C-alpha positions in Angstrom: -66.3 -40.4 136.2 -64.0 -38.6 137.4 -64.3 -35.8 139.4 -61.5 -34.7 141.7 -58.3 -33.2 140.2 -56.2 -35.9 139.0 -52.0 -35.5 139.3 -49.5 -36.0 136.0 -48.6 -39.0 137.4 -51.8 -40.3 137.6 -53.0 -39.7 134.2 -49.9 -40.6 132.8 -50.5 -43.6 134.5 -54.0 -44.3 133.2 -52.4 -43.8 129.3 -50.7 -47.4 130.2 -48.5 -48.6 127.6 -49.2 -46.0 124.8 -47.7 -43.3 127.4 -44.9 -45.4 128.2 -43.9 -46.1 124.8 -44.4 -42.4 123.4 -40.4 -41.8 124.3 -39.3 -44.8 122.7 -41.4 -44.4 119.3 -40.1 -40.7 119.9 -36.1 -41.7 120.4 -36.7 -43.8 117.1 -38.3 -41.0 115.2 -35.1 -38.8 115.5 -32.6 -41.8 115.1 -29.5 -40.6 113.1 -26.4 -41.8 111.3 -24.5 -38.5 112.2 -23.3 -39.2 115.8 -22.7 -35.9 116.9 -26.7 -35.9 116.5 -27.5 -38.6 118.4 -25.5 -37.3 121.3 -27.2 -34.3 121.5 -30.6 -36.1 120.9 -29.6 -38.0 124.3 -28.5 -34.9 126.3 -32.3 -33.5 125.2 -34.0 -36.9 125.7 -32.1 -36.5 129.4 -33.5 -33.2 129.8 -36.8 -33.6 128.3 -39.9 -32.2 130.4 -43.6 -33.1 130.9 -44.7 -33.6 127.6 -47.6 -32.0 128.3 -48.8 -31.6 125.1 -48.4 -34.8 123.6 -50.2 -36.1 127.1 -53.0 -34.2 125.7 -53.0 -35.1 122.4 -53.0 -39.0 123.6 -55.6 -37.8 126.6 -57.9 -36.6 123.4 -57.5 -40.1 121.0 -58.6 -42.2 124.1 -62.0 -39.7 124.9 -62.6 -40.2 121.2 -62.8 -44.0 121.5 -59.2 -44.5 120.5 -60.0 -45.8 117.2 -57.0 -44.6 115.3 -54.1 -45.4 117.9 -51.6 -45.0 115.3 -51.8 -42.0 114.0 -52.4 -40.5 117.2 -49.0 -41.5 118.9 -47.9 -39.6 115.1 -50.1 -36.8 116.4 -48.6 -36.8 120.0 -45.0 -37.4 118.9 -44.8 -34.8 116.3 -46.3 -32.4 118.9 -43.2 -32.9 121.4 -41.0 -32.6 118.5 -41.9 -29.9 117.2 -42.0 -28.3 120.8 -38.5 -29.2 121.4 -37.5 -27.8 118.5 -38.5 -24.5 119.5 -37.1 -24.6 122.5 -33.7 -25.1 121.0 -34.4 -22.3 118.3 -35.3 -19.5 121.7 -32.5 -20.7 123.5 -30.2 -19.0 120.6 -32.2 -16.4 120.4 -32.3 -15.5 124.7 -29.0 -17.2 124.6 -30.0 -19.3 127.1 -27.7 -21.6 129.2 -29.8 -23.6 130.9 -33.3 -24.2 130.9 -35.4 -27.0 133.4 -32.0 -26.6 135.6 -29.9 -28.3 132.9 -27.2 -26.9 130.5 -28.7 -26.2 127.4 -27.8 -27.4 124.0 -26.8 -23.7 122.7 -24.4 -23.6 125.5 -22.6 -27.3 126.2 -22.2 -27.1 122.3 -23.1 -24.0 120.1 -25.5 -21.8 119.0 -24.9 -23.1 115.3 -25.9 -26.1 116.8 -28.8 -25.4 119.0 -30.1 -24.0 115.6 -29.6 -26.5 113.3 -31.0 -29.4 115.6 -34.2 -27.3 116.1 -34.1 -27.3 112.1 -33.6 -31.4 112.2 -36.0 -32.1 115.2 -38.7 -29.9 112.5 -37.7 -31.6 109.7 -38.3 -34.9 111.7 -41.5 -34.4 112.8 -42.8 -33.0 109.3 -41.1 -36.2 107.9 -43.0 -38.2 110.4 -46.4 -37.1 109.4 -46.0 -37.2 105.9 -45.0 -40.3 105.5 -47.4 -41.7 108.2 -49.7 -40.7 105.3 -51.8 -38.4 107.8 -54.9 -36.4 107.1 -54.3 -33.3 105.2 -56.5 -31.3 108.4 -54.0 -32.7 110.3 -50.9 -31.7 108.1 -52.4 -28.5 107.5 -52.9 -27.6 111.8 -49.2 -28.6 112.3 -48.4 -26.2 109.4 -50.0 -23.4 110.8 -48.6 -24.1 114.2 -44.8 -23.8 112.8 -45.9 -20.3 111.0 -47.4 -19.1 114.1 -44.4 -20.2 116.7 -42.3 -18.0 114.1 -44.4 -15.1 114.1 -45.4 -15.2 117.8 -41.5 -15.0 118.5 -41.2 -12.0 115.6 -44.7 -10.4 117.2 -42.8 -10.5 120.8 -39.6 -9.6 119.8 -41.1 -6.0 117.8 -43.2 -5.3 121.0 -39.9 -5.8 123.3 -38.0 -3.1 121.0 -40.7 -0.5 121.0 -42.4 -1.5 124.6 -45.9 -1.0 123.3 -47.2 -4.0 124.1 -51.1 -3.5 124.6 -53.6 -6.5 126.1 -54.4 -7.7 122.7 -50.7 -7.5 121.5 -50.3 -10.2 124.8 -52.8 -12.2 124.1 -51.9 -12.7 119.8 -48.2 -13.3 121.3 -49.3 -15.9 123.8 -51.7 -17.1 121.1 -48.9 -17.8 118.6 -46.5 -18.7 120.9 -47.8 -21.1 123.2 -51.4 -21.6 122.2 -51.0 -22.6 118.9 -49.1 -25.9 120.0 -51.5 -27.0 122.4 -54.6 -26.7 119.8 -52.3 -28.7 117.0 -51.5 -31.3 119.4 -55.1 -31.6 120.8 -57.1 -31.1 117.5 -55.1 -33.7 115.6 -55.6 -36.1 117.7 -59.5 -35.4 117.2 -59.4 -35.4 113.3 -57.5 -38.4 113.8 -60.7 -40.1 115.4 -62.8 -39.0 112.8 -64.0 -36.4 115.1 -66.8 -33.7 113.5 -66.5 -30.7 112.8 -68.6 -29.4 116.1 -66.1 -32.0 118.1 -62.8 -30.6 116.9 -64.1 -27.0 117.5 -64.6 -27.5 120.9 -61.2 -29.2 121.4 -59.9 -26.3 119.7 -61.4 -23.8 122.0 -60.2 -25.8 124.9 -56.6 -26.2 123.7 -56.5 -22.7 122.6 -57.4 -21.7 126.1 -55.6 -23.7 127.8 -52.4 -22.8 126.3 -53.4 -18.8 127.0 -53.5 -20.3 130.7 -50.2 -22.1 130.3 -48.4 -19.0 129.4 -50.6 -16.6 131.7 -49.2 -19.0 134.5 -45.5 -18.9 133.6 -45.8 -15.4 133.2 -47.6 -14.6 137.2 -44.9 -16.7 138.6 -42.0 -14.2 136.9 -43.4 -11.2 139.1 -44.1 -13.5 142.2 -41.0 -15.1 143.0 -39.8 -14.9 146.7 -37.1 -12.7 144.4 -36.3 -9.6 146.0 -33.2 -7.7 144.2 -34.5 -8.3 140.6 -34.8 -11.0 138.4 -31.8 -12.1 136.9 -31.1 -11.3 133.1 -33.2 -13.8 131.9 -36.5 -13.2 133.6 -38.8 -11.3 131.0 -38.6 -7.7 132.2 -34.6 -8.1 131.4 -35.9 -8.5 127.9 -38.6 -5.8 127.8 -41.3 -8.0 127.6 -44.7 -6.6 128.8 -46.7 -9.7 130.3 -49.8 -10.0 131.6 -49.0 -8.5 135.6 -47.7 -5.5 134.4 -50.4 -4.8 131.9 -52.7 -5.6 134.6 -51.2 -3.2 137.0 -51.3 -0.5 134.2 -54.9 -1.1 134.4 -55.2 -0.3 138.0 -52.7 2.4 138.0 -53.0 4.2 134.5 -51.7 7.3 135.6 -48.1 6.1 135.9 -48.2 3.8 132.9 -46.2 5.7 130.6 -43.4 6.2 133.5 -43.0 2.7 133.9 -43.0 1.9 130.0 -40.5 4.7 129.9 -38.3 3.0 132.8 -38.6 -0.5 130.5 -37.1 1.1 127.6 -34.3 1.9 129.8 -33.1 -1.4 130.0 -29.9 -2.2 128.2 -30.6 -6.0 126.7 -26.7 -6.8 124.8 -24.9 -9.1 126.1 -22.3 -8.4 129.2 -24.2 -4.8 129.8 -23.6 -3.1 133.1 -26.5 -4.7 135.1 -26.2 -2.2 138.1 -29.6 0.1 136.4 -31.0 -3.2 134.6 -31.8 -4.3 138.0 -32.8 -1.1 140.1 -35.4 -0.7 137.2 -36.5 -4.0 137.2 -36.9 -3.7 141.4 -39.3 -0.1 140.4 -41.7 -2.1 138.1 -41.6 -5.2 140.1 -42.5 -2.9 143.2 -45.0 -1.0 140.9 -46.9 -4.2 139.9 -46.9 -5.4 143.2 -48.0 -2.5 144.6 -51.1 -2.0 142.3 -52.3 -5.6 142.8 -51.0 -6.8 139.2 -50.6 -10.5 140.3 -53.5 -11.3 141.9 -55.5 -9.6 139.0 -53.4 -11.7 136.9 -54.3 -14.7 138.7 -57.8 -14.1 138.6 -57.9 -13.5 134.6 -56.0 -17.1 134.8 -58.8 -18.7 136.8 -61.2 -17.2 135.0 -59.9 -19.2 131.8 -59.7 -21.9 133.6 -63.1 -22.1 134.5 -64.4 -21.6 130.8 -62.0 -24.0 129.2 -63.6 -26.5 131.2 -67.0 -26.2 129.9 -65.3 -26.8 126.2 -64.7 -30.5 127.3 -68.8 -31.0 127.2 -68.2 -31.9 123.3 -66.5 -34.7 124.6 -67.9 -37.7 125.8 -68.3 -37.8 129.4 -65.4 -40.3 130.1 -62.8 -40.9 132.9 -60.1 -39.0 129.7 -62.5 -36.2 129.7 -61.8 -35.5 133.4 -58.2 -35.9 132.9 -58.1 -33.1 130.5 -60.3 -30.8 132.6 -57.8 -31.8 135.6 -54.8 -30.5 133.6 -56.3 -27.2 133.4 -57.2 -27.1 137.0 -53.7 -28.0 137.9 -52.7 -24.5 136.4 -55.1 -22.2 139.3 -53.5 -19.6 141.3 
């Protein structure tokens, strides 16, 4: 069995042609008669990320015996297509010019093009699932995720507006915005492989915790970077988002919580706003987090979630593929 933590390249290689052929399958699924759509698709393919969700989906399929590889590939592809669709929509909401160091569709073409491409990718994911006659539970899982993604974004916007985010709010937001799609990607693979409800529930528990960890880690990095003069206008604080490190700082130093929340409410999120005061506020809030061990406390919570998430994998057979799934969780530790 795999005991050491494996890297992503090693894990991808272990999937063989199931992994190498997945990108081609996604391309075929998204092919259109409209030249502009295909042009934007090509831009998206060239700037795609690690494809972590479909990777996890295929690993679950392999861990469960890979008796239904075609439907498992459909589930993996659908998870990546839905993820990219949400990024296209997010780039419009956040007015993002770059993602993963590459110019966004929002900036290169237009906000309208980014929104429509997101809609197109969502529609193709649904068509992919239905035309391949997937189990109704697979349809239900992906449908729930699309709903969760929209509600999570709206809840985050609401809390950024009133700056009242609690630990419970934060957990709900990152569950809906991030963990929900991890759950769909992994649980649909287990369903496709005909696993029992107990196995699907164990996979769900792991995926839920992994999704939370994935977002927690990203939020921690937003505070623990080496920047000393405030984050740029794309950072969480510049969007008035209260995330895990700040919540941990509130817990460690509650006497300044209301003062800090009031400062964050002063941040002007309007496009083109004068950033002088924003940068001052962001620097002060980040210093408050660092001075009150917000980052370190957040890392401890992250690592606790990672440890308990791996325990949930005991429902799967003890194979190298289960070990690879556990390795992905361990890679997130800080």
